[in-house]
PDB file of N, CA, C, O and CB in Angstrom:
ATOM      1  N   MET A   1     -43.469   6.321  13.837  1.00  0.00           N
ATOM      2  CA  MET A   1     -42.748   5.100  13.572  1.00  0.00           C
ATOM      3  C   MET A   1     -41.459   5.387  12.812  1.00  0.00           C
ATOM      4  O   MET A   1     -41.377   6.321  12.014  1.00  0.00           O
ATOM      5  CB  MET A   1     -43.621   4.131  12.795  1.00  0.00           C
ATOM      6  N   THR A   2     -40.483   4.578  13.078  1.00  0.00           N
ATOM      7  CA  THR A   2     -39.224   4.741  12.352  1.00  0.00           C
ATOM      8  C   THR A   2     -39.242   3.874  11.099  1.00  0.00           C
ATOM      9  O   THR A   2     -39.931   2.856  11.027  1.00  0.00           O
ATOM     10  CB  THR A   2     -38.013   4.375  13.251  1.00  0.00           C
ATOM     11  N   LYS A   3     -38.474   4.305  10.132  1.00  0.00           N
ATOM     12  CA  LYS A   3     -38.405   3.566   8.878  1.00  0.00           C
ATOM     13  C   LYS A   3     -37.631   2.267   9.067  1.00  0.00           C
ATOM     14  O   LYS A   3     -36.691   2.197   9.859  1.00  0.00           O
ATOM     15  CB  LYS A   3     -37.754   4.422   7.783  1.00  0.00           C
ATOM     16  N   LYS A   4     -38.035   1.255   8.337  1.00  0.00           N
ATOM     17  CA  LYS A   4     -37.280   0.010   8.347  1.00  0.00           C
ATOM     18  C   LYS A   4     -36.055   0.191   7.462  1.00  0.00           C
ATOM     19  O   LYS A   4     -36.106   0.886   6.447  1.00  0.00           O
ATOM     20  CB  LYS A   4     -38.154  -1.192   7.861  1.00  0.00           C
ATOM     21  N   LYS A   5     -34.950  -0.441   7.858  1.00  0.00           N
ATOM     22  CA  LYS A   5     -33.754  -0.344   7.038  1.00  0.00           C
ATOM     23  C   LYS A   5     -33.931  -1.164   5.770  1.00  0.00           C
ATOM     24  O   LYS A   5     -34.426  -2.290   5.800  1.00  0.00           O
ATOM     25  CB  LYS A   5     -32.516  -0.814   7.819  1.00  0.00           C
ATOM     26  N   LYS A   6     -33.522  -0.581   4.673  1.00  0.00           N
ATOM     27  CA  LYS A   6     -33.613  -1.248   3.393  1.00  0.00           C
ATOM     28  C   LYS A   6     -32.490  -2.293   3.323  1.00  0.00           C
ATOM     29  O   LYS A   6     -31.339  -1.955   3.603  1.00  0.00           O
ATOM     30  CB  LYS A   6     -33.519  -0.222   2.211  1.00  0.00           C
ATOM     31  N   PRO A   7     -32.783  -3.539   2.963  1.00  0.00           N
ATOM     32  CA  PRO A   7     -31.716  -4.544   2.888  1.00  0.00           C
ATOM     33  C   PRO A   7     -30.751  -4.213   1.747  1.00  0.00           C
ATOM     34  O   PRO A   7     -31.157  -3.775   0.671  1.00  0.00           O
ATOM     35  CB  PRO A   7     -32.315  -5.961   2.692  1.00  0.00           C
ATOM     36  N   LYS A   8     -29.463  -4.437   2.015  1.00  0.00           N
ATOM     37  CA  LYS A   8     -28.458  -4.143   0.983  1.00  0.00           C
ATOM     38  C   LYS A   8     -28.553  -5.193  -0.123  1.00  0.00           C
ATOM     39  O   LYS A   8     -28.900  -6.344   0.143  1.00  0.00           O
ATOM     40  CB  LYS A   8     -27.015  -4.114   1.594  1.00  0.00           C
ATOM     41  N   PRO A   9     -28.247  -4.800  -1.363  1.00  0.00           N
ATOM     42  CA  PRO A   9     -28.313  -5.770  -2.463  1.00  0.00           C
ATOM     43  C   PRO A   9     -27.232  -6.842  -2.303  1.00  0.00           C
ATOM     44  O   PRO A   9     -26.149  -6.572  -1.783  1.00  0.00           O
ATOM     45  CB  PRO A   9     -28.158  -5.055  -3.826  1.00  0.00           C
ATOM     46  N   PHE A  10     -27.536  -8.052  -2.754  1.00  0.00           N
ATOM     47  CA  PHE A  10     -26.588  -9.163  -2.657  1.00  0.00           C
ATOM     48  C   PHE A  10     -25.418  -8.933  -3.590  1.00  0.00           C
ATOM     49  O   PHE A  10     -25.594  -8.586  -4.758  1.00  0.00           O
ATOM     50  CB  PHE A  10     -27.274 -10.501  -2.981  1.00  0.00           C
ATOM     51  N   ARG A  11     -24.227  -9.129  -3.064  1.00  0.00           N
ATOM     52  CA  ARG A  11     -23.017  -9.043  -3.873  1.00  0.00           C
ATOM     53  C   ARG A  11     -22.224 -10.327  -3.652  1.00  0.00           C
ATOM     54  O   ARG A  11     -21.943 -10.718  -2.519  1.00  0.00           O
ATOM     55  CB  ARG A  11     -22.164  -7.770  -3.508  1.00  0.00           C
ATOM     56  N   ALA A  12     -21.875 -10.963  -4.749  1.00  0.00           N
ATOM     57  CA  ALA A  12     -21.163 -12.238  -4.676  1.00  0.00           C
ATOM     58  C   ALA A  12     -19.801 -12.071  -4.021  1.00  0.00           C
ATOM     59  O   ALA A  12     -19.353 -12.950  -3.283  1.00  0.00           O
ATOM     60  CB  ALA A  12     -21.001 -12.838  -6.071  1.00  0.00           C
ATOM     61  N   VAL A  13     -19.143 -10.957  -4.283  1.00  0.00           N
ATOM     62  CA  VAL A  13     -17.798 -10.723  -3.742  1.00  0.00           C
ATOM     63  C   VAL A  13     -17.809 -10.728  -2.222  1.00  0.00           C
ATOM     64  O   VAL A  13     -16.964 -11.367  -1.596  1.00  0.00           O
ATOM     65  CB  VAL A  13     -17.236  -9.392  -4.254  1.00  0.00           C
ATOM     66  N   THR A  14     -18.763 -10.019  -1.623  1.00  0.00           N
ATOM     67  CA  THR A  14     -18.817  -9.963  -0.156  1.00  0.00           C
ATOM     68  C   THR A  14     -19.165 -11.326   0.429  1.00  0.00           C
ATOM     69  O   THR A  14     -18.668 -11.682   1.498  1.00  0.00           O
ATOM     70  CB  THR A  14     -19.844  -8.917   0.306  1.00  0.00           C
ATOM     71  N   ALA A  15     -20.017 -12.097  -0.259  1.00  0.00           N
ATOM     72  CA  ALA A  15     -20.379 -13.427   0.225  1.00  0.00           C
ATOM     73  C   ALA A  15     -19.170 -14.366   0.188  1.00  0.00           C
ATOM     74  O   ALA A  15     -18.939 -15.121   1.132  1.00  0.00           O
ATOM     75  CB  ALA A  15     -21.531 -14.007  -0.615  1.00  0.00           C
ATOM     76  N   VAL A  16     -18.414 -14.317  -0.889  1.00  0.00           N
ATOM     77  CA  VAL A  16     -17.230 -15.178  -1.027  1.00  0.00           C
ATOM     78  C   VAL A  16     -16.182 -14.811   0.005  1.00  0.00           C
ATOM     79  O   VAL A  16     -15.567 -15.693   0.605  1.00  0.00           O
ATOM     80  CB  VAL A  16     -16.635 -15.069  -2.442  1.00  0.00           C
ATOM     81  N   LYS A  17     -15.972 -13.530   0.219  1.00  0.00           N
ATOM     82  CA  LYS A  17     -14.989 -13.090   1.210  1.00  0.00           C
ATOM     83  C   LYS A  17     -15.398 -13.510   2.617  1.00  0.00           C
ATOM     84  O   LYS A  17     -14.555 -13.920   3.415  1.00  0.00           O
ATOM     85  CB  LYS A  17     -14.813 -11.571   1.147  1.00  0.00           C
ATOM     86  N   ALA A  18     -16.683 -13.410   2.921  1.00  0.00           N
ATOM     87  CA  ALA A  18     -17.170 -13.811   4.245  1.00  0.00           C
ATOM     88  C   ALA A  18     -16.940 -15.302   4.470  1.00  0.00           C
ATOM     89  O   ALA A  18     -16.514 -15.704   5.553  1.00  0.00           O
ATOM     90  CB  ALA A  18     -18.668 -13.474   4.398  1.00  0.00           C
ATOM     91  N   LEU A  19     -17.218 -16.123   3.463  1.00  0.00           N
ATOM     92  CA  LEU A  19     -16.977 -17.563   3.572  1.00  0.00           C
ATOM     93  C   LEU A  19     -15.493 -17.865   3.767  1.00  0.00           C
ATOM     94  O   LEU A  19     -15.126 -18.725   4.568  1.00  0.00           O
ATOM     95  CB  LEU A  19     -17.498 -18.285   2.326  1.00  0.00           C
ATOM     96  N   ALA A  20     -14.649 -17.155   3.032  1.00  0.00           N
ATOM     97  CA  ALA A  20     -13.203 -17.381   3.143  1.00  0.00           C
ATOM     98  C   ALA A  20     -12.711 -17.013   4.539  1.00  0.00           C
ATOM     99  O   ALA A  20     -11.860 -17.705   5.096  1.00  0.00           O
ATOM    100  CB  ALA A  20     -12.439 -16.563   2.075  1.00  0.00           C
ATOM    101  N   ARG A  21     -13.235 -15.937   5.104  1.00  0.00           N
ATOM    102  CA  ARG A  21     -12.827 -15.535   6.456  1.00  0.00           C
ATOM    103  C   ARG A  21     -13.254 -16.580   7.489  1.00  0.00           C
ATOM    104  O   ARG A  21     -12.528 -16.838   8.450  1.00  0.00           O
ATOM    105  CB  ARG A  21     -13.430 -14.160   6.814  1.00  0.00           C
ATOM    106  N   GLU A  22     -14.427 -17.177   7.291  1.00  0.00           N
ATOM    107  CA  GLU A  22     -14.897 -18.222   8.205  1.00  0.00           C
ATOM    108  C   GLU A  22     -13.998 -19.447   8.144  1.00  0.00           C
ATOM    109  O   GLU A  22     -13.614 -19.997   9.177  1.00  0.00           O
ATOM    110  CB  GLU A  22     -16.339 -18.614   7.875  1.00  0.00           C
ATOM    111  N   ARG A  23     -13.667 -19.868   6.943  1.00  0.00           N
ATOM    112  CA  ARG A  23     -12.916 -21.109   6.768  1.00  0.00           C
ATOM    113  C   ARG A  23     -11.430 -20.949   7.033  1.00  0.00           C
ATOM    114  O   ARG A  23     -10.835 -21.744   7.760  1.00  0.00           O
ATOM    115  CB  ARG A  23     -13.118 -21.634   5.382  1.00  0.00           C
ATOM    116  N   ILE A  24     -10.836 -19.933   6.449  1.00  0.00           N
ATOM    117  CA  ILE A  24      -9.378 -19.766   6.538  1.00  0.00           C
ATOM    118  C   ILE A  24      -8.986 -18.841   7.682  1.00  0.00           C
ATOM    119  O   ILE A  24      -7.992 -19.089   8.365  1.00  0.00           O
ATOM    120  CB  ILE A  24      -8.825 -19.219   5.223  1.00  0.00           C
ATOM    121  N   GLY A  25      -9.735 -17.808   7.892  1.00  0.00           N
ATOM    122  CA  GLY A  25      -9.410 -16.813   8.907  1.00  0.00           C
ATOM    123  C   GLY A  25      -9.145 -15.476   8.247  1.00  0.00           C
ATOM    124  O   GLY A  25      -9.024 -15.381   7.026  1.00  0.00           O
ATOM    125  N   ALA A  26      -9.057 -14.446   9.072  1.00  0.00           N
ATOM    126  CA  ALA A  26      -8.847 -13.097   8.550  1.00  0.00           C
ATOM    127  C   ALA A  26      -7.442 -12.976   7.970  1.00  0.00           C
ATOM    128  O   ALA A  26      -6.523 -13.629   8.465  1.00  0.00           O
ATOM    129  CB  ALA A  26      -9.067 -12.039   9.658  1.00  0.00           C
ATOM    130  N   PRO A  27      -7.247 -12.156   6.928  1.00  0.00           N
ATOM    131  CA  PRO A  27      -5.909 -11.980   6.358  1.00  0.00           C
ATOM    132  C   PRO A  27      -5.008 -11.243   7.335  1.00  0.00           C
ATOM    133  O   PRO A  27      -5.482 -10.539   8.226  1.00  0.00           O
ATOM    134  CB  PRO A  27      -5.980 -11.218   5.024  1.00  0.00           C
ATOM    135  N   LYS A  28      -3.712 -11.411   7.159  1.00  0.00           N
ATOM    136  CA  LYS A  28      -2.745 -10.742   8.029  1.00  0.00           C
ATOM    137  C   LYS A  28      -2.830  -9.227   7.824  1.00  0.00           C
ATOM    138  O   LYS A  28      -3.176  -8.745   6.746  1.00  0.00           O
ATOM    139  CB  LYS A  28      -1.302 -11.252   7.746  1.00  0.00           C
ATOM    140  N   ALA A  29      -2.509  -8.503   8.874  1.00  0.00           N
ATOM    141  CA  ALA A  29      -2.528  -7.046   8.782  1.00  0.00           C
ATOM    142  C   ALA A  29      -1.381  -6.581   7.886  1.00  0.00           C
ATOM    143  O   ALA A  29      -0.321  -7.204   7.844  1.00  0.00           O
ATOM    144  CB  ALA A  29      -2.423  -6.399  10.194  1.00  0.00           C
ATOM    145  N   GLY A  30      -1.603  -5.499   7.185  1.00  0.00           N
ATOM    146  CA  GLY A  30      -0.572  -4.957   6.310  1.00  0.00           C
ATOM    147  C   GLY A  30       0.575  -4.371   7.109  1.00  0.00           C
ATOM    148  O   GLY A  30       0.396  -3.922   8.241  1.00  0.00           O
ATOM    149  N   GLN A  31       1.752  -4.379   6.510  1.00  0.00           N
ATOM    150  CA  GLN A  31       2.933  -3.838   7.181  1.00  0.00           C
ATOM    151  C   GLN A  31       3.234  -2.441   6.660  1.00  0.00           C
ATOM    152  O   GLN A  31       2.962  -2.117   5.504  1.00  0.00           O
ATOM    153  CB  GLN A  31       4.152  -4.762   6.978  1.00  0.00           C
ATOM    154  N   VAL A  32       3.796  -1.630   7.530  1.00  0.00           N
ATOM    155  CA  VAL A  32       4.163  -0.279   7.160  1.00  0.00           C
ATOM    156  C   VAL A  32       5.443  -0.333   6.336  1.00  0.00           C
ATOM    157  O   VAL A  32       6.412  -0.983   6.729  1.00  0.00           O
ATOM    158  CB  VAL A  32       4.340   0.618   8.414  1.00  0.00           C
ATOM    159  N   VAL A  33       5.447   0.348   5.195  1.00  0.00           N
ATOM    160  CA  VAL A  33       6.619   0.367   4.325  1.00  0.00           C
ATOM    161  C   VAL A  33       7.543   1.474   4.790  1.00  0.00           C
ATOM    162  O   VAL A  33       7.138   2.630   4.909  1.00  0.00           O
ATOM    163  CB  VAL A  33       6.219   0.566   2.834  1.00  0.00           C
ATOM    164  N   LYS A  34       8.794   1.107   5.053  1.00  0.00           N
ATOM    165  CA  LYS A  34       9.765   2.107   5.482  1.00  0.00           C
ATOM    166  C   LYS A  34      10.225   2.923   4.284  1.00  0.00           C
ATOM    167  O   LYS A  34      10.249   2.437   3.154  1.00  0.00           O
ATOM    168  CB  LYS A  34      10.970   1.441   6.181  1.00  0.00           C
ATOM    169  N   GLU A  35      10.589   4.171   4.552  1.00  0.00           N
ATOM    170  CA  GLU A  35      11.107   4.994   3.473  1.00  0.00           C
ATOM    171  C   GLU A  35      12.462   4.468   3.050  1.00  0.00           C
ATOM    172  O   GLU A  35      13.304   4.136   3.884  1.00  0.00           O
ATOM    173  CB  GLU A  35      11.202   6.470   3.898  1.00  0.00           C
ATOM    174  N   LYS A  36      12.659   4.396   1.760  1.00  0.00           N
ATOM    175  CA  LYS A  36      13.930   3.895   1.257  1.00  0.00           C
ATOM    176  C   LYS A  36      14.964   5.009   1.327  1.00  0.00           C
ATOM    177  O   LYS A  36      14.696   6.154   0.964  1.00  0.00           O
ATOM    178  CB  LYS A  36      13.788   3.363  -0.192  1.00  0.00           C
ATOM    179  N   THR A  37      16.141   4.650   1.797  1.00  0.00           N
ATOM    180  CA  THR A  37      17.211   5.638   1.845  1.00  0.00           C
ATOM    181  C   THR A  37      17.844   5.742   0.467  1.00  0.00           C
ATOM    182  O   THR A  37      17.863   4.778  -0.298  1.00  0.00           O
ATOM    183  CB  THR A  37      18.273   5.265   2.917  1.00  0.00           C
ATOM    184  N   ARG A  38      18.345   6.887   0.173  1.00  0.00           N
ATOM    185  CA  ARG A  38      18.942   7.116  -1.128  1.00  0.00           C
ATOM    186  C   ARG A  38      20.275   6.394  -1.209  1.00  0.00           C
ATOM    187  O   ARG A  38      21.089   6.483  -0.290  1.00  0.00           O
ATOM    188  CB  ARG A  38      19.118   8.619  -1.394  1.00  0.00           C
ATOM    189  N   LYS A  39      20.497   5.693  -2.285  1.00  0.00           N
ATOM    190  CA  LYS A  39      21.743   4.964  -2.465  1.00  0.00           C
ATOM    191  C   LYS A  39      22.855   5.948  -2.855  1.00  0.00           C
ATOM    192  O   LYS A  39      22.597   6.928  -3.554  1.00  0.00           O
ATOM    193  CB  LYS A  39      21.580   3.852  -3.544  1.00  0.00           C
ATOM    194  N   PRO A  40      24.076   5.692  -2.409  1.00  0.00           N
ATOM    195  CA  PRO A  40      25.174   6.555  -2.834  1.00  0.00           C
ATOM    196  C   PRO A  40      25.423   6.387  -4.326  1.00  0.00           C
ATOM    197  O   PRO A  40      25.109   5.351  -4.911  1.00  0.00           O
ATOM    198  CB  PRO A  40      26.454   6.242  -2.038  1.00  0.00           C
ATOM    199  N   GLU A  41      25.987   7.418  -4.924  1.00  0.00           N
ATOM    200  CA  GLU A  41      26.256   7.362  -6.359  1.00  0.00           C
ATOM    201  C   GLU A  41      27.289   6.282  -6.656  1.00  0.00           C
ATOM    202  O   GLU A  41      28.212   6.061  -5.872  1.00  0.00           O
ATOM    203  CB  GLU A  41      26.742   8.731  -6.879  1.00  0.00           C
ATOM    204  N   LYS A  42      27.129   5.622  -7.781  1.00  0.00           N
ATOM    205  CA  LYS A  42      28.022   4.526  -8.131  1.00  0.00           C
ATOM    206  C   LYS A  42      29.345   5.033  -8.698  1.00  0.00           C
ATOM    207  O   LYS A  42      30.376   4.373  -8.570  1.00  0.00           O
ATOM    208  CB  LYS A  42      27.348   3.605  -9.131  1.00  0.00           C
ATOM    209  N   HIS A  43      29.310   6.192  -9.315  1.00  0.00           N
ATOM    210  CA  HIS A  43      30.515   6.709  -9.958  1.00  0.00           C
ATOM    211  C   HIS A  43      30.961   7.998  -9.283  1.00  0.00           C
ATOM    212  O   HIS A  43      30.152   8.752  -8.742  1.00  0.00           O
ATOM    213  CB  HIS A  43      30.273   6.946 -11.459  1.00  0.00           C
ATOM    214  N   LYS A  44      32.249   8.228  -9.329  1.00  0.00           N
ATOM    215  CA  LYS A  44      32.772   9.479  -8.786  1.00  0.00           C
ATOM    216  C   LYS A  44      32.304  10.615  -9.678  1.00  0.00           C
ATOM    217  O   LYS A  44      32.180  10.433 -10.889  1.00  0.00           O
ATOM    218  CB  LYS A  44      34.334   9.451  -8.682  1.00  0.00           C
ATOM    219  N   PRO A  45      32.041  11.785  -9.105  1.00  0.00           N
ATOM    220  CA  PRO A  45      31.645  12.915  -9.945  1.00  0.00           C
ATOM    221  C   PRO A  45      32.817  13.372 -10.825  1.00  0.00           C
ATOM    222  O   PRO A  45      33.977  13.313 -10.419  1.00  0.00           O
ATOM    223  CB  PRO A  45      31.143  14.086  -9.069  1.00  0.00           C
ATOM    224  N   THR A  46      32.489  13.818 -12.013  1.00  0.00           N
ATOM    225  CA  THR A  46      33.533  14.282 -12.933  1.00  0.00           C
ATOM    226  C   THR A  46      34.036  15.642 -12.486  1.00  0.00           C
ATOM    227  O   THR A  46      33.393  16.335 -11.698  1.00  0.00           O
ATOM    228  CB  THR A  46      33.005  14.353 -14.390  1.00  0.00           C
ATOM    229  N   LEU A  47      35.183  16.003 -12.998  1.00  0.00           N
ATOM    230  CA  LEU A  47      35.788  17.285 -12.649  1.00  0.00           C
ATOM    231  C   LEU A  47      34.856  18.436 -13.056  1.00  0.00           C
ATOM    232  O   LEU A  47      34.722  19.423 -12.332  1.00  0.00           O
ATOM    233  CB  LEU A  47      37.174  17.437 -13.334  1.00  0.00           C
ATOM    234  N   GLN A  48      34.228  18.297 -14.198  1.00  0.00           N
ATOM    235  CA  GLN A  48      33.316  19.345 -14.668  1.00  0.00           C
ATOM    236  C   GLN A  48      32.143  19.511 -13.699  1.00  0.00           C
ATOM    237  O   GLN A  48      31.726  20.637 -13.425  1.00  0.00           O
ATOM    238  CB  GLN A  48      32.793  19.015 -16.087  1.00  0.00           C
ATOM    239  N   LYS A  49      31.611  18.412 -13.180  1.00  0.00           N
ATOM    240  CA  LYS A  49      30.487  18.493 -12.252  1.00  0.00           C
ATOM    241  C   LYS A  49      30.916  19.135 -10.939  1.00  0.00           C
ATOM    242  O   LYS A  49      30.169  19.921 -10.355  1.00  0.00           O
ATOM    243  CB  LYS A  49      29.901  17.100 -11.994  1.00  0.00           C
ATOM    244  N   ILE A  50      32.121  18.801 -10.472  1.00  0.00           N
ATOM    245  CA  ILE A  50      32.631  19.384  -9.224  1.00  0.00           C
ATOM    246  C   ILE A  50      32.790  20.899  -9.378  1.00  0.00           C
ATOM    247  O   ILE A  50      32.423  21.662  -8.484  1.00  0.00           O
ATOM    248  CB  ILE A  50      33.989  18.734  -8.828  1.00  0.00           C
ATOM    249  N   LEU A  51      33.342  21.329 -10.525  1.00  0.00           N
ATOM    250  CA  LEU A  51      33.559  22.751 -10.755  1.00  0.00           C
ATOM    251  C   LEU A  51      32.244  23.514 -10.878  1.00  0.00           C
ATOM    252  O   LEU A  51      32.154  24.656 -10.426  1.00  0.00           O
ATOM    253  CB  LEU A  51      34.392  22.953 -12.005  1.00  0.00           C
ATOM    254  N   THR A  52      31.225  22.906 -11.478  1.00  0.00           N
ATOM    255  CA  THR A  52      29.945  23.608 -11.616  1.00  0.00           C
ATOM    256  C   THR A  52      29.229  23.689 -10.264  1.00  0.00           C
ATOM    257  O   THR A  52      28.493  24.643 -10.013  1.00  0.00           O
ATOM    258  CB  THR A  52      29.046  22.897 -12.658  1.00  0.00           C
ATOM    259  N   ASP A  53      29.436  22.703  -9.400  1.00  0.00           N
ATOM    260  CA  ASP A  53      28.818  22.735  -8.076  1.00  0.00           C
ATOM    261  C   ASP A  53      29.451  23.806  -7.188  1.00  0.00           C
ATOM    262  O   ASP A  53      28.772  24.413  -6.360  1.00  0.00           O
ATOM    263  CB  ASP A  53      28.936  21.366  -7.406  1.00  0.00           C
ATOM    264  N   LEU A  54      30.728  24.030  -7.362  1.00  0.00           N
ATOM    265  CA  LEU A  54      31.424  25.017  -6.523  1.00  0.00           C
ATOM    266  C   LEU A  54      31.061  26.445  -6.899  1.00  0.00           C
ATOM    267  O   LEU A  54      30.985  27.315  -6.032  1.00  0.00           O
ATOM    268  CB  LEU A  54      32.929  24.830  -6.631  1.00  0.00           C
ATOM    269  N   SER A  55      30.840  26.687  -8.164  1.00  0.00           N
ATOM    270  CA  SER A  55      30.572  28.071  -8.578  1.00  0.00           C
ATOM    271  C   SER A  55      29.114  28.401  -8.605  1.00  0.00           C
ATOM    272  O   SER A  55      28.742  29.527  -8.934  1.00  0.00           O
ATOM    273  CB  SER A  55      31.151  28.331  -9.923  1.00  0.00           C
TER     274      SER A  55
END
């Protein structure tokens, strides 16, 4: 004989969510977040920064 499945313990959260899905409907699917592009610098680089980048 096979074992009977043990009933899962009652959880209020799952019961409330199930009722909400029945009454309101399933929530909308999540959207994929696009990678944010890097914003250009607001200020011009200083002469010292330009010279250190070149060398």
